[in-house]
N, C-alpha and C positions, 0 to 999 in steps of 0.2 A: 167156888174154888178160883184161884188166881194163878195163872201160869203164863209167863212171857207176855204180860199185859193183856192176855186174853182171859175173860171171865166166863165161868159156867154157872148158870143159875138153875136151881130146882125149887119146887114148892111141896109142902107137906100138908096133909089134911086129916081131920078126925071126923068120924061119922058115928052117930048113934041116934036112934029115934025109937019110935015105938015098935018098930019092927026089928030093930037091932039094938037091944038095950045096951049091949056092950059097946063100949067105945072102941072103934077101930081106926087105925092110922094108915095112911097111904102116902106115897111119894110120887111126884110127877117125873116124867122123863127130864133129863138134864138139857138145858138150853145153854149153848155156848155163844157168848158175844165176843167177836174178834175186834180188837182195837188196832187200828192201823194209823201210822203217822200221817200228818198232813203234808205229804210231799209226793212227788211223782214216783211211780214205780220204776221209771227209767228216765234218767236225766239226759238232756241233749249233750252230745259229746263234742269236745274240741276237735278241730280238724283243719285241713288245708285243702285248697282247690287251685287248679291252674286257671289262669286267665282264660275266659271264654268257655270253660267247662260248666257243667251243672253240679249242684251240691244240695244235699238234703240233711235236715235235722229231724230227730224223732223224739217224742215225749209219750210216755205211758202213764195213765192216771187210773187209780181205782175208782170205781163208780160209787161214790159216797153219797149219792143223792137219792138212793133207794127208789130209782126209777124216775126221779124228778128231772126236769129239764136242766141242762148245763150250758155253759158258754166257755169255749176254748179260745185263747188269744196268743199271739206271738209278738215279741218286742225286739227291736233292734236299737242298740245303744240307748235302752230305756225309753224308746219311743215306740208307740203302737204301730204295728204293721196292719194295713187294711185287711179286712176279712178276705179280700180277693188275693191277698199275698203281695201286693205291690207296696213299695215304700217311696214316699215323696219327701223332698226337701225343697222348700221355697217354690213349691208348685211344680217341681220337676221330678219326674220319676227317676230314681237312681237305682232302684232294685226292682226287678221284675220277677215275682215269685208266685207261689201257689200253696194254700193251706188245705190239707186233706185230713179229715177226722172220721174215725169209725169206732164201733163197739164190737166187743167179742168177749167170750168167756174163756178164761185161761185154763190151763191144765189143772189148776188148783181150784177150779170151780168158782173163780173170782171173776166178777164182771169188770172188764178193763175197757178204758177209753184210750184209744191211740190217736195221736195227732202228729202229722208230718208236715214240715215246711220245706218246700222245694224251690231253690233259686235256679232259674232257667239258664242264665248266662252270667257267670261270675266275672266281675271286674274289680277295679280298685275300690269302688264305692261300697262293695259288699263286705269288705273286711271289717271286723269288729265283734262285739258281744251280742249274742242272741239268747232270749229267754222264752219259755212257754208258761202258760198258766191256765187254770180252769176254776170255775165257780158254779155253785148251785143256788137255787132259790132259798134253800134252808140256811144260807149264809156261809156254807163251807167253801173255803178258797184254798187252792193248792198252787204254789209257784215253784218253778224249777230254779236250779242254780244257773248262772250264766255259762254259756258255751262260746268259746272264742273261735272265730273263723279267720284263718290266715290265708292270704291270697299269694300264690306263687305267680308273680307277674313281672313284666318289664315295666317298672314304675316310671322310668325316664328314658325314652328312646332317644337315639341320635337326632340332632336338629338339622334343619336345612342350613347349609354352610356355603359361604362365599369366601374364596381365598385367592390371593395373588399368586400367579405362577412363579414357582421358585421358592415360595414360602411354605411353612408348615401349617397344616390345619389339624386341630385336635377334635376327634369324635368321642363323645361320652355316651355311656349307656349304664343305667342303674336297674337292678333287679331286687325285688323284695320277696320274702317268704319266711318259712319257718327254719330254713337252713341256708347256708351260703350257696350261691349259684356259680357256675363257670360261664364267663362271658367271652364271646368271640365276635369278631367283626368280619363282614364280607362286603365285597363289591359285586353288585349284580352283574350277571353276564348280559352282553348285548344280544339282541335279536334271539332271545330264548337260550342263549348259551349258558354254560355252567358258571356259577359264581366263583369268585376267587377269594380265598381267605387272606385277610390282612394280618401279617405277622407283626410282632412287636407290641402286642397289647399288654396293658398293666391292669391289675385289679386289686381291690381291698374290700373288707367287710367289717361289720361291727358285731360279729357274733360273740365276741368276748364281753362286750358291754351289754348287749341285749340279745340273749340267746333265743327268746321267744319270738322276736320279730327282727329278722336279719336283713340288713340292706347291703347288697354287693354292688360296688361301683367299679366300672371298667372304662378304660380309655385307650385310644390308639392314635398315633401321629401319622399323618399322610403327607408325604412330600409332594407338593402339587406340581403337576406338569400337564401337558395336553392329554396324556393317557389317564390322568387321575380323575378327570371329569366324569361324572356318572352318578348312579344311585348306590347308596350304602345302607346296610342294616346290621343289627346285632342279634345274636342268639344268646339266650340264658338257659342253661342246662342244669337240671337236678336229676342226677342218676341217669336213667335212660329216657327222660322226657325233656324236651326242649321247647322253648317259646321263641318266636321270631318277631322282631319289631317290623313296623311298616317301613319300607325303604324311603330314604330321604335323599335329596339331590345335593351333590357337592358341585358347585359351579366355580370354574377356574377363570379368574380374570387374566386376560392376555392382551397383547397388542396385535393389530391386524395390518396387512399390507407389508411393505418392506420386503427385502430379499430379492427384489427385482431391480432392473436397471431403469433409471429415468434419464431421458435424453434432453439435452439442451444445446443450443447453437452458441458458439463463441460470441460473447458480447451481449447475449440476451439473458432472460431470467427463466427460472424453472421452479415449480412448487414441489416440495418434498412433504409427503403426508405422514401424519402420526395419528393413528386411530386406535383407541383402547376401550376396554369395558369400563363403564361408569355406574351402571344400574345393577343392583343386587337382584338375582334371579332365584326362583324356587323350583324350577324344573327345566327339562330339556326343551320345552316349548317356548322358553323365554318369559314365563309368567313373572310379573314383577313381584318383588318382595315388599310387603306393606307393613308399616309399623302399627303401633296401637291406635293411631289415628287414621289408619287406612291410607296413609300417604306413601308414595314410592320413595324408597331409600336409595340415595346415591352415595358412592364413596368418593370423597374428595382426594385430589392428587396434585402434587407440584410437578411441573414439566420442565425438563432441561434437555438441551440439544448438545450432541457431541459429533466430532468428525475425526476421520483418520485418513491420512495420506498413504500412498503406496509404500513409502519408505518409513512410515511411523510404526513404532512397536505397539503403542497403546492408543486408545481413543483419547481425544483432547476436547475439553469443553469448548464450545463454539465461541470464537472471539473475533476481533477485528481483522484477523488474517483472512477471514472469509467474508466476502460481501454477502450480507444476509439481512432478513427481517423476519422476526418471529411473530406470528399472528396470535391473537388472544384465543384461549381454549374455549370451546363451547360444546354443550351436550345436546344431541339431537333427539328427536322423538323415538329413534330406534335404540336409545340407551347407550350410544357410543359417544365417547369424548374425542373431539378432533382438535389437534394442536399442531397445525401446519407451519412450515417455515419456507420462506421464499429465498432462493439463492440467486444472486446476480448483482450487477452484470457478471456473467461467467467469464472467468479468465482461463487461459490455456492450461495452467498448472492445476486446475481443478479436476482434470480428467482422471477418472478412476478413483476419485475421493469417495469415501463411504460416510454416510450420514445416518445417525440413529438418535431416537429420542429416548429419554429415561423418565419414568413416572414413579414418584415417591408418594404412596398413598398415606396421607397424614393420619387418618383414623386407624392406626395400627391396632390390631386385636380389639375390635369393637365387639365386646361380648354381648352387648345388648341386642345386636342384630346378627351375632355369630359370624362376624366378618374378621378374617385374618389378613392384615395388610402386609406391605413389604415394598420392595423396589423391583421394578421390571423394566427391561429395555427392549426396544423394538429390534427386529431383524434389520441389519444395516441395508440401506438403499445406496447402490453405487451410481454415481453420476457419470454418465457417458456423454462425452461431447461429440456432437455431430461435426464431422471433420472429414478432410481428405486424408484417408489412411495412407495412400501411397500414390505416386505418379511415377511410372517407370517406363523405360524404353527397352525394346528388344535389342537395340544397338545404340551405343553412344557415339560410335564412329561407323561410317559407312562410305561406300563409293558412290559417286554421283550416278544416278539412274537406278540405284537399288531401292528396295522397299524396306520399311521398318514399321514397327508396331508401337503405338503409345497406349498404355493401359492406365486409366485413372480410376482408382477405387475410393469410394466414399462410404462412411458409416453414418447411419441415422435412421430414425423411425420414419421420417418423411422421405418420399422418393424425390431426389433432387433433380435439377436440370443441369446438364453438363455442357461446357463449351471449351473448344480447343482453339488456341490462337498463338501468334508469335509476339504480340505486343499487349496481351491482356484483353484484346477486343476482336481482332480479325486474324485469319490465317493468310499469309502471303502466298496467293495462288500462282504467282510468277515463279516461285521457287519450289512449291510443294503442291501435290495433288492428293486429295483424300480418295483412296480407292474403295474403302469399305468402312462402315461404322456399325457396331453392334453394342447393345446394352443388356445387361443381365441384373436381376434382383434376387439375391439369395437370402432366404429366411426373412425377407422384408426388412433386413437390416443392412446387408452388404450390397452396395450398388456399384456395378463395374461397367465402364464404357471402354471399348477398344476401338482404336482408329488404325487402319492400315493406310500408310502414306508412302508415296513415291517422291524421291528427291529429284530436282531438276538441275540444280547448279551446285557447284562446290562452295563451301563456306569456310574452308580451313584457313584461308588467309585472314579473314576477319575474326578468327578465334572461335568459330562455331555459331550456332543459332539457338536462342532460347525459345522453348515451347512452354505455354502456360495452360494448365487445366483449371477452369473456374467452375465452382459448384454453388448452386443457389437452392437453399432449402425452403424458400418461400418468403412471403411478405414479413416484414418486421424482423428479418434476420439478415446479418451481413453476408456478402458474397465471399466465399473462401477460395484461395488461389494457391497453387503450387507450380513450380517450374522445374524443367530439366533442360540440360544443354546437349545438343546433338551436333556433331561435327561431320560435315560432308566433305570427303576428300576427292581428289582427282582420280580419274580412272587411267591407271598406267597402261592398261591394255589398249588404250586408244593412242598411246604415244608411239612414234616411229623411231627406229635407229638403223643405220646402215654401216657397212664395212668401208673403212678408208683404204683404198687401193684395190688392185685386182685380186680376186679370189681364185684359188685353184679349184679344180673340179672336186666336188664332194664337201666343200666347206659349208657349214650350216650355222644358224643362230638358234640357240636353245634359250628357253625362258623358265625362270623359277619365280613363283608368286609366294609372297610371305606377308600376310596381314595387310594386303593392299599395296605393298611395294612389289616391284618387279625387277628381277635381275636378268639382263641379257648376257649370254656367254657365247664366246666363239667355240665352235666344235670343228676341229680340223679333221681332214680325212684320216682314216685308220692308218697307222704305221705299218710298214712292211719290214722284211729282213734287211733291205738295203736303204730304205728311206724312212725318216722320221720327220714329223711336222712340228713347228713351233710358231707361236704368235709373235709377230713383230709389233712392238708397242711404241707409242710416242706420247706426247703430252695430251693430245686430243683423241687418241685411239688406244684402248687397252684391251686386255684379254676379256674383261667383263665391264659392264656399265650398269648402274642402278638408277631406276626411276622411282622416286619417292612419292607417296600419295600426297604429301604436303606441297609438292611443286608441280608434278604432272609431266616432267621431262627428264631425259637421261643425262647423267653426268658420269664420265665424259660423253661428249655428243656422238662419238664414233667407236666402232670396234676395230681392233687390229686385224690385218690379214695374216693368213697362214703361209709360212715359208718352209722350203724343203731343207732337210739336213740329211746328207748321205753318210753312211757308216764308213769308218776307216778300218781296213782289214790288215794293213801293215804300216810300218814306219821306217824311215831311213835316216842315216846320219853320215856326214862326210867331214873328214879332217884334211886340211890342205897344208902341206909342209913346204915352206920356202927353203930349198936346200942349196941355194947358190953358194953360201959360205962353206957348206960341208963338202961340196964337191962330189963327183961321181954321179952314177945313175942308180935309179931304184925302180923296181917292179917292171923290168923289161926282160924279154926273152933272150936277149943277146948277152946277158951277163949270167954269171953263176954265183953260187953261194947264197947266203941267207937273205940277200937283197934281190935275188932273182924273183921274177914274177911267180914262179911255181912255188918257191919256198915261202915267199911272203903270203901267198894265197893260203897255203897250208897253215901258216902261223895264225892267220886271221879267221879261218873257218873251223879250226879244231878247238874243241872245248877244253879249256884248262884255266888255271887261276892266275896266269901271268900275262899272256899275250892275247891279242884279239879283243873282240867285244864282250866275251863272256864274263870277265871279271868286273865290268863296268855298267853294262846295259841293265836298267832296273827290271824289265820284264823277263830277261834271260835269267836274272838272279832269283826271281820268285816264280819261275816256270809259267808265266802267263803268255809266253810267246815262244816261237822257235826261230832259230837263225836260218835265213834264206841264203844258203851257200852259193846259189847261182848269182845272186845280186850282192854278194859280199866279196871284197877283194881290194885291189889297188890299181892305180893308173899313173903313168909318168908323163908329165908335160915337159918335154925336153926344151921347148922353146922358152919356156918361162922358168925352167928349173924348179918346177913344183911337183910334189908328190901328193897324189890324191888317195887317201885311205877312206874307204866307205864300207857300210854294211846295211843290210835290210833285215827286219824282223817281221815275221807273220804272226798276228795276234790270234790267240786261241778263241776269243770272243770279240765280236765287232765292238769298236770304240766309236762313241758318238760325239766326242768333243775334241777340239784341237788341244786343249789343255791336258786332257787325259792322255791323248796320243803322245804329247811331249813328255809327260811324266813317265810313260812306259818306255819311251824310245831313247831319249837323250840322256847321256851320262852327266855326272856332276860337272859344273863349270871348271875348266882347267884340267880336266881329265885327258890324258894322252893315251890313245889306242896304240899299245906297244906292238912293234913288229920286229924289233932287233934283239939279238942275243937271246933268242927264245930257247927253251930247253930242248935237249936232244929227244927226250921222251916227252911228248906233249901230254900223254895221259898221266905221267908221274913227273911233273916238271921239276927240274933242278937247274939252277942258273948255270949258264955257261960262263966261261971266262969273258969278262966284258972287254969288247974291242975298243980301240981308240975312238972310232966313230960312235960306238954305243955309249962310251962315257960322255961324249958330247951331247948325245940325245938325252941322256939321263940327267944332265945338268939343267935341263929345262924345268923351271918351277912355275906352277900355275898360280896366277893371282885370282882368287875366287870372286873378288868384288868387281873386277874389271874384265874378267874373262880373258886375260892376256897371260901369256907364258913368257917369262923373262929369263934369258940366259945371262947370268951375272958375270960381268968382267971383273977379274981380280983387280982390286984397287980403285974401281970406279962404280958409280951407281947411276942408273938411267931411269929411276922410278918416275921422275917428273915427266919425262918423255913418254913413258909407258902410259901414265895416267891420261895424258892429253890424247894419245892415240885411242885409248880405250873409250874415252868420252865420245869421240867422233864415231867410233865403231858402234857404241851402244845406241846412239841416235839413229844410225842407219839401220840397226837391227829392229828397232821399234817400228819404223816406217815399213820395213820389209815384212815384218810379222803381220801387221795390219792388212797389207795388200795380199799377203799369202792367205790369210784367214778368209778374206772375202772371196778369194778365187778357189782355193782347194777345198773349202767346206762344201762347195756346191757342185764342182765340176770334176776334179781329178783327185780322188782320195789317196791314190797309191804314189805319192811323191815323197821326196826326201824332206824330212822335217827339221833337219839340223845340219849345219856346216861349220866347221872350225878350220881356220887357216893359220898355219904356223910359218912365220917368215924368219929365215936364218940369215943374219947379217954378221958383220964383223963384231958388232957390240951387243946385239940383242936379238932374241927370237920372239916375235909377236904372234900370239894365237888369237885369231878372230872367230867368234861364234856368231854365225848369221841368224841363229834362232834363239838367241838369249832372251828375247822378249817372252 
């Protein structure tokens, strides 16, 4: 029978012989022959494996050799794998594996041969097609279909990178597998610290073009600076499984030095250094990057120098404005490029100039060596000129004998030698003495020397004295010098001054000092209620005298003496009337009527607005005095026919000048103290009927300019005569007033201060004022 390629066989027989003459038939038991295909019972399966993992293929074969010997083999990319499981190419093992074969009977009572191929560590070399096969001596051969192994791996990790600081470096990472991967980049943490994920990565894959073998490519850009230098790696992730590349070094090219001050002395030269990376590195230990010929790789660069002054906004390419010489660049065994510049001779205006070099790496983006070039500048180096920073004095003016301090401050790396002098070499010890000298060095940069000096002589007449501070920073450098001018003035405290004339007891000299000048002043004794003091001055003697520090003597040479001034407590005035032409007597006890002494005294001492002194005396009018009735009245000189009318006022407050006494006491010039035809009621005055004699008295008219009173005759004028007499009288009054002032201001204060005489003649009446001055 035939069923599913399986065949069943039976046999039939007939028997008959002498013992069994009848023919009998019989049938054997059925024998089934199973027909199987010439192929494995189990084909090896396609699969994937992660880089570094193990992977195993399995083949199952039917035992078609009926117990005969068989041979099992495995192939990779149609090439035989050694029986020990290893695979070699060009003499180099690229797959380390193991072949394991065994026999067993299946559940279907079939003898089965099982062969497994195990790869111990998968890498990129293991990806490809694998086959298994078996053969027997009877010539039966069974071969499997190919099985593809895809490796999930980082097929292209990041490369060692060198990049110029400030430029961009691009890190690449590729992963391959049966599916797209997610690629991320990290910077390794330092000293075991956590890694830092680099953001901004980009990736793409070819899954649309080749879904069976997908390549994912990722890249990230790193902006290089000092913090960028270090190790980087990438991760490729499929699902919850990730692979990590070996870390590679990113070396940042930079410049070294700069940022510090370099010192130079005026007129000398100084070298400014520019050191930069030139050799490509592979790790933090500075291992050289070698090319395919094992040669060290250097990055070429063009060097340019720049400068910037304190007032410049931007850096300026070095030019002839700066004395300089640029040395040729050279690369040392340490892998650094040196491109120095010499500045000099140094000029004063170079102070605080900044110098920096710029390197343009010409092999920009050298992909062959994974170098990313660019332009980098050094940190500016500031040129500091060793100099005298300051030379100051505590006093630019002083008094002879005083001390002053000179402070000389210098800046520089080298400790200088200081010298103080008057002429650049020596100090004039006949004029000055150094009392103390100290030197300090702060921060090894600031050097200060202080001199305490005492002056011996005045230099003001010559316009002061120059002092020089000289600083020497050593051999091959010029000596630096600064100067200050100090003026030594005379000491007015040593100058003498005396009082011209005899001094009263208690007179003193006081002194006021002002910035070296001295003022001497007279201090009179303290005033009392009766006596006041004043200073008598002349051309050579004044109330005060000043000694200037520029001359050292007083001008004027003397001080005035103090004189006494006595207070006036009263003042008096007297009018004299020449009454010869009027006839009769006045102010006597032997007559009666208004011209009697009694009535005239009443008229002169009673307060009213018509008669007596009250209407005319200034201090009575403003209540600054009172009328002394005892010393107010009249007197008749019969022999001369003259009437004396007088009054005295007592001041409410003491008066200290003759002028003030006159202002309070004496009436206006030409004023007549009236004593005739006075009112009956003196408290409420009303004019009486004017008498004949009264009309004569009232006809007197006062001339204010000449202080004369003129009785005008009808039809005639005697003004010329009056003016002449008045001129004579005025001269006499001036002389008398001067003598009076000298006398009564010091001896007798209670004297009459004014007198007026009226002379009655046939033609005129002349009033003479003895105190008109």
